[in-house]
C-alpha positions as CSV (number, residue, x, y, z in Angstrom):
1,M,287.9,192.7,90.6
2,L,288.4,196.2,88.9
3,A,291.3,197.8,89.0
4,G,291.7,201.5,88.7
5,M,289.2,203.8,86.4
6,S,286.7,201.2,84.4
7,R,284.1,200.9,81.7
8,V,281.3,199.4,83.1
9,V,277.9,198.3,80.7
10,I,274.7,198.7,82.4
11,A,272.3,196.5,80.4
12,P,268.9,195.9,82.3
13,D,265.8,194.8,81.2
14,S,262.8,196.9,82.7
15,F,261.0,195.9,86.1
16,K,257.6,195.2,84.6
17,S,255.3,197.6,85.7
18,T,257.5,199.6,88.1
19,M,260.6,201.0,86.5
20,S,261.3,201.1,82.5
21,A,264.8,199.5,81.8
22,S,266.3,203.2,81.3
23,A,265.3,204.1,84.5
24,V,266.5,201.3,85.9
25,A,270.0,201.5,84.7
26,E,270.1,205.3,85.8
27,A,269.6,204.4,89.3
28,V,272.3,201.8,89.1
29,A,274.3,204.2,87.7
30,S,273.9,206.6,90.5
31,G,274.5,204.4,92.8
32,W,277.7,202.9,91.3
33,H,278.9,206.7,91.1
34,R,279.1,207.2,94.8
35,E,281.1,204.6,95.4
36,R,283.4,204.5,92.2
37,P,282.8,208.2,90.4
38,D,285.8,207.8,88.4
39,D,284.6,205.0,86.2
40,H,283.1,205.1,82.4
41,L,279.6,203.9,82.6
42,V,278.0,203.1,79.6
43,M,273.9,202.6,79.6
44,V,272.6,200.2,77.2
45,P,269.1,199.8,78.4
46,M,267.4,196.2,77.0
47,A,264.0,195.0,76.3
48,D,262.3,192.4,74.4
49,G,259.2,194.2,72.6
50,G,257.5,194.9,75.4
51,E,256.8,198.2,77.3
52,G,260.5,200.3,77.3
53,T,261.1,199.4,74.0
54,L,261.3,202.5,72.4
55,D,263.2,204.1,75.6
56,A,265.8,201.4,75.1
57,F,266.4,202.6,71.6
58,A,265.7,206.4,72.3
59,V,268.8,205.9,74.9
60,A,271.1,204.0,72.8
61,L,270.5,205.6,69.7
62,P,270.6,209.5,70.6
63,D,270.2,210.7,67.0
64,A,266.6,208.9,67.1
65,R,263.2,211.1,67.2
66,R,260.7,210.8,69.2
67,I,257.3,211.9,67.1
68,P,254.4,212.4,68.8
69,V,251.0,211.2,67.8
70,E,247.1,210.9,69.1
71,V,246.0,207.6,69.2
72,T,242.8,205.5,70.2
73,G,243.7,204.2,73.7
74,P,242.3,200.1,74.3
75,T,239.2,201.2,75.4
76,G,238.8,204.1,73.2
77,R,239.8,207.6,75.0
78,R,242.0,209.2,72.7
79,G,245.2,210.1,74.3
80,S,248.9,211.0,73.3
81,S,251.8,208.3,72.3
82,E,254.8,208.5,70.2
83,W,256.9,206.5,67.7
84,L,260.3,206.5,67.2
85,L,262.2,207.6,64.1
86,L,265.9,206.6,63.6
87,Q,268.4,208.1,61.6
88,D,268.1,205.2,59.0
89,G,264.7,205.8,58.1
90,T,263.5,202.6,60.3
91,G,260.0,203.6,62.4
92,V,259.9,201.7,66.0
93,V,256.2,201.6,67.3
94,E,255.6,200.1,70.5
95,L,252.0,198.4,71.2
96,A,252.5,198.9,75.3
97,G,252.4,202.7,74.7
98,T,249.6,202.1,72.4
99,S,247.3,199.5,72.7
100,G,249.0,198.6,76.2
101,I,247.7,196.9,79.3
102,E,249.0,199.5,81.6
103,L,246.9,202.1,80.1
104,L,244.0,200.4,81.2
105,G,244.4,201.3,84.9
106,D,242.8,199.2,87.5
107,E,239.3,198.3,85.4
108,L,240.2,195.3,82.4
109,A,238.2,195.3,79.5
110,P,238.5,191.7,78.3
111,L,235.8,191.7,75.2
112,D,235.8,195.6,74.1
113,A,239.8,196.1,74.7
114,H,241.3,196.6,71.4
115,T,244.8,197.3,69.4
116,V,243.1,200.5,67.1
117,G,245.8,202.7,68.7
118,F,248.6,200.3,67.9
119,G,247.6,200.2,64.3
120,E,246.9,204.3,64.4
121,A,250.6,205.0,65.3
122,I,252.0,202.1,62.7
123,R,249.8,204.6,60.0
124,A,251.2,207.5,61.2
125,A,255.1,206.1,60.8
126,L,253.6,204.9,57.2
127,D,252.5,208.3,56.6
128,H,255.9,210.3,57.7
129,G,257.5,207.9,55.0
130,V,259.6,205.6,56.9
131,D,261.4,203.0,54.9
132,R,261.0,199.9,57.5
133,L,259.4,199.2,60.8
134,V,260.2,197.4,63.8
135,L,257.3,196.8,66.0
136,G,257.3,195.8,69.6
137,I,254.2,194.1,70.8
138,G,254.2,192.8,74.2
139,S,252.1,194.2,77.2
140,S,248.9,194.1,75.2
141,A,245.4,194.8,76.5
142,S,243.4,192.6,74.2
143,T,242.6,189.6,72.9
144,D,241.3,190.9,69.6
145,G,243.3,188.8,67.3
146,G,244.8,192.1,66.2
147,L,241.6,193.2,64.4
148,G,241.8,196.6,65.7
149,L,245.4,197.4,64.4
150,L,244.1,196.0,60.9
151,Q,241.3,198.0,60.7
152,A,243.4,201.3,61.6
153,L,245.2,200.2,58.2
154,G,242.5,200.1,56.1
155,W,241.3,196.3,56.5
156,R,237.6,195.8,57.0
157,F,236.0,193.0,58.9
158,L,232.1,191.9,58.2
159,D,229.4,190.3,59.7
160,E,226.9,188.1,58.6
161,R,224.8,191.0,57.5
162,G,227.9,192.5,55.7
163,L,228.3,195.2,58.2
164,D,231.8,196.5,59.8
165,V,232.0,194.3,63.4
166,P,233.1,196.6,66.4
167,H,236.4,196.6,68.0
168,G,237.7,194.0,70.3
169,A,237.3,190.7,71.0
170,R,233.6,191.2,71.0
171,G,233.8,191.9,67.4
172,L,235.9,189.1,66.5
173,L,233.2,186.7,67.4
174,H,230.8,187.8,64.5
175,V,233.3,188.2,61.6
176,V,232.7,186.1,58.7
177,A,234.4,187.9,55.9
178,V,237.3,190.3,55.3
179,D,237.8,193.0,52.8
180,R,241.3,194.0,52.3
181,S,240.4,196.1,49.1
182,A,241.6,199.3,51.0
183,A,244.3,198.0,53.0
184,V,247.6,199.6,53.3
185,E,250.8,198.1,52.4
186,P,253.9,197.4,54.3
187,P,256.8,199.4,53.7
188,R,259.4,198.7,51.1
189,G,262.0,197.5,53.7
190,G,259.7,195.2,55.4
191,V,258.0,194.7,59.2
192,R,260.1,193.5,61.7
193,V,258.1,192.4,64.9
194,L,259.9,192.0,68.6
195,S,258.6,189.4,70.6
196,D,259.5,187.0,73.2
197,V,256.6,185.0,72.9
198,T,256.2,181.5,70.8
199,N,253.0,180.7,71.7
200,P,250.4,179.6,68.6
201,L,247.2,181.5,68.2
202,T,244.6,179.0,69.3
203,G,244.5,175.6,71.7
204,S,245.6,174.8,75.3
205,R,249.1,177.2,74.5
206,G,247.0,179.9,72.5
207,A,246.3,183.4,73.0
208,A,242.9,182.9,74.9
209,A,243.7,180.3,76.9
210,I,247.6,181.3,78.1
211,F,247.1,185.2,78.1
212,G,243.3,186.0,78.5
213,P,242.8,185.4,81.9
214,Q,245.4,188.4,82.7
215,K,243.5,190.4,80.6
216,G,240.3,189.3,82.1
217,L,238.6,186.7,80.1
218,S,236.6,184.3,82.3
219,T,236.8,180.9,82.1
220,Q,233.5,180.8,80.0
221,D,235.0,183.5,77.7
222,I,238.5,181.5,76.7
223,P,236.9,178.6,74.6
224,V,234.4,181.0,72.8
225,V,237.4,183.7,72.1
226,D,239.4,180.5,71.3
227,A,237.4,179.5,68.3
228,A,236.7,182.8,67.1
229,L,240.6,183.3,66.7
230,E,240.8,180.1,64.8
231,R,238.1,181.2,62.4
232,L,239.8,184.6,61.8
233,S,243.3,182.6,61.3
234,H,241.6,180.9,58.4
235,L,239.7,184.3,57.4
236,L,243.4,185.6,56.7
237,G,245.1,182.4,55.5
238,Q,247.0,182.1,58.3
239,D,248.3,178.6,60.3
240,P,247.3,179.5,63.9
241,G,249.9,177.0,64.9
242,T,252.4,179.0,63.7
243,P,254.8,180.1,67.0
244,G,254.6,183.4,68.0
245,A,251.2,183.9,66.1
246,G,249.7,184.3,69.8
247,A,251.6,187.0,70.9
248,A,249.8,190.1,72.1
249,G,246.5,188.4,72.2
250,G,246.8,187.4,68.5
251,T,248.4,190.7,67.0
252,G,251.3,188.3,66.1
253,A,248.8,186.7,63.8
254,A,247.6,189.5,62.4
255,L,251.1,190.8,61.3
256,L,251.9,187.8,59.8
257,A,249.1,188.0,57.7
258,W,250.2,191.7,56.7
259,G,253.4,190.3,55.6
260,A,255.8,191.1,58.6
261,Q,258.5,188.8,60.0
262,L,258.4,188.0,63.6
263,V,262.0,187.8,65.3
264,S,263.2,187.3,68.7
265,G,262.3,190.7,70.5
266,A,266.0,190.8,72.7
267,A,268.2,189.7,69.7
268,E,266.9,192.2,67.9
269,V,267.1,195.0,70.0
270,A,270.5,194.0,71.1
271,R,271.7,194.2,67.3
272,L,269.8,197.5,66.9
273,V,271.1,199.3,69.9
274,G,275.1,197.5,69.3
275,L,275.0,195.7,72.6
276,S,277.9,193.8,71.0
277,D,279.7,196.8,70.6
278,A,279.1,198.6,73.8
279,V,280.0,195.2,75.7
280,A,283.6,194.8,73.5
281,G,286.5,196.2,75.8
282,A,284.2,196.6,79.0
283,D,285.4,195.6,82.3
284,L,282.3,194.4,83.7
285,V,278.8,194.3,82.6
286,V,275.5,194.6,84.7
287,T,272.2,193.4,83.9
288,G,269.2,192.4,85.3
289,E,264.9,192.3,85.5
290,G,262.2,192.5,87.7
291,S,262.5,188.9,88.6
292,F,265.9,187.0,88.0
293,D,265.4,183.0,87.9
294,G,266.9,180.0,86.2
295,Q,264.7,180.6,82.5
296,S,266.1,184.4,82.6
297,L,269.6,182.9,80.8
298,H,267.3,181.6,78.3
299,G,265.9,183.8,75.5
300,K,265.4,186.5,77.6
301,A,267.2,190.0,77.4
302,P,269.6,189.7,80.6
303,G,270.5,186.0,79.4
304,L,271.2,187.6,75.8
305,V,273.4,190.1,77.7
306,T,275.3,187.4,80.2
307,E,275.9,185.4,77.1
308,E,277.3,188.4,75.1
309,A,279.7,189.1,77.8
310,W,280.7,185.9,78.9
311,R,281.5,185.2,75.3
312,C,284.2,188.1,75.7
313,G,285.3,186.8,79.1
314,I,283.9,189.9,80.9
315,P,282.2,189.3,84.1
316,V,278.5,190.0,85.1
317,A,276.8,191.2,87.8
318,V,273.0,191.0,88.3
319,V,270.3,193.4,89.9
320,A,267.1,192.4,90.4
321,G,263.6,192.7,92.1
322,R,264.3,189.2,93.5
323,V,266.4,186.4,92.9
324,S,265.0,183.0,92.5
325,G,266.6,180.3,94.4
326,D,267.6,178.1,91.3
327,V,269.8,181.1,90.5
328,D,273.7,179.9,90.4
329,R,275.1,183.1,92.3
330,S,278.6,181.8,92.0
331,R,278.7,182.5,88.2
332,F,278.1,186.1,88.5
333,L,280.9,188.9,90.0
334,A,277.6,190.1,92.6
335,V,274.1,189.5,92.4
336,A,271.9,192.0,94.0
337,S,268.2,191.4,95.0
338,L,265.9,194.7,96.1
339,T,263.9,192.3,97.9
340,E,267.1,191.0,100.1
341,L,268.2,194.3,100.4
342,S,265.1,196.4,101.4
343,G,263.9,193.3,103.4
344,S,260.4,192.8,101.8
345,V,258.9,192.8,98.4
346,Q,256.4,195.2,99.7
347,A,259.7,197.6,100.3
348,A,261.2,196.8,97.4
349,M,258.4,197.8,95.1
350,S,257.3,201.0,97.1
351,E,260.6,202.7,96.6
352,P,262.4,200.7,93.5
353,G,264.9,203.7,92.6
354,R,266.1,203.8,96.1
355,W,266.9,200.2,96.1
356,L,268.6,200.1,92.9
357,E,271.1,202.9,94.1
358,V,271.7,200.5,96.7
359,A,272.4,197.8,94.9
360,G,274.3,199.5,92.3
361,Q,276.8,200.9,95.4
362,G,276.8,197.6,96.6
363,I,278.1,196.1,93.5
364,A,280.6,198.7,92.7
365,A,282.0,198.1,96.4
366,S,282.1,194.6,95.7
367,A,284.4,195.4,92.6
368,L,287.1,196.8,94.5
């Protein structure tokens, strides 16, 4: 129980496709302050490399600058995006905001969606002169093997006639040669790629088989695209079985070929936003995500936050859209489910901000 004025760290992940991690933290904080207005709240929104990664850095690192950039969206429409310049010269680029599935709207483009916009934003950061890059690669719209991003970085992918293939998985099917002569080099300080996916590029757990259906690949498309990814890996000199190569429709493999290093998204975000320092000395830590289950404590952002708090002997409260029955609630100071508070999944999803405020106020009341 909290006594007097307390220091509370609010460090949730995003509620996928509903609210960003920073918006979740703000809503919980608003509800908390209704019940305990004198408490000091520290917002540390988390991410794992997917949507909300840029916002998590921007909130936790107020000296960071958002740099606008115009990019080619996943189906070819030009649009506005941004990347983040950190004070130490690091550029942070998020695939979700440039080539993400949310940018497609209601219509998927399984063979034509691509990662060109992600590559364009990376190139813009390089042209700006960043010393190193941090790339979040969750929430991809395509299964193009990262072809588009490499094309934007100067790589050429050629068909049997020696012509450039089109973007997307449709072009991937015809690649027989790679020309790297005009390829842009990575920055001096290297490239770290944030992902919570460890799938290989190909096979039964590969990009096409596991993630292709959610991007619209049909049962007939999957083996064809899988075979094309296998061919691409050999042309790039990559092992298709490398853990993480299948992330973001094979973007992981493309970035490995560019010389990048794949790292745990949640762990790297935690390090860069200073989670350990924020948690140190806190009286309570609040974390959560859209769907909290027994696996949330293993490798995901809420689990990493929880482990850090428990390591310091600090109690943890959880707020989530839904809480699975396999969660041991006795281990937490409080567990708030928006579905339970609102009465239904539909009600919770239609007004998530409202119910997050209710959850925040309820957790604060339980902490008295």
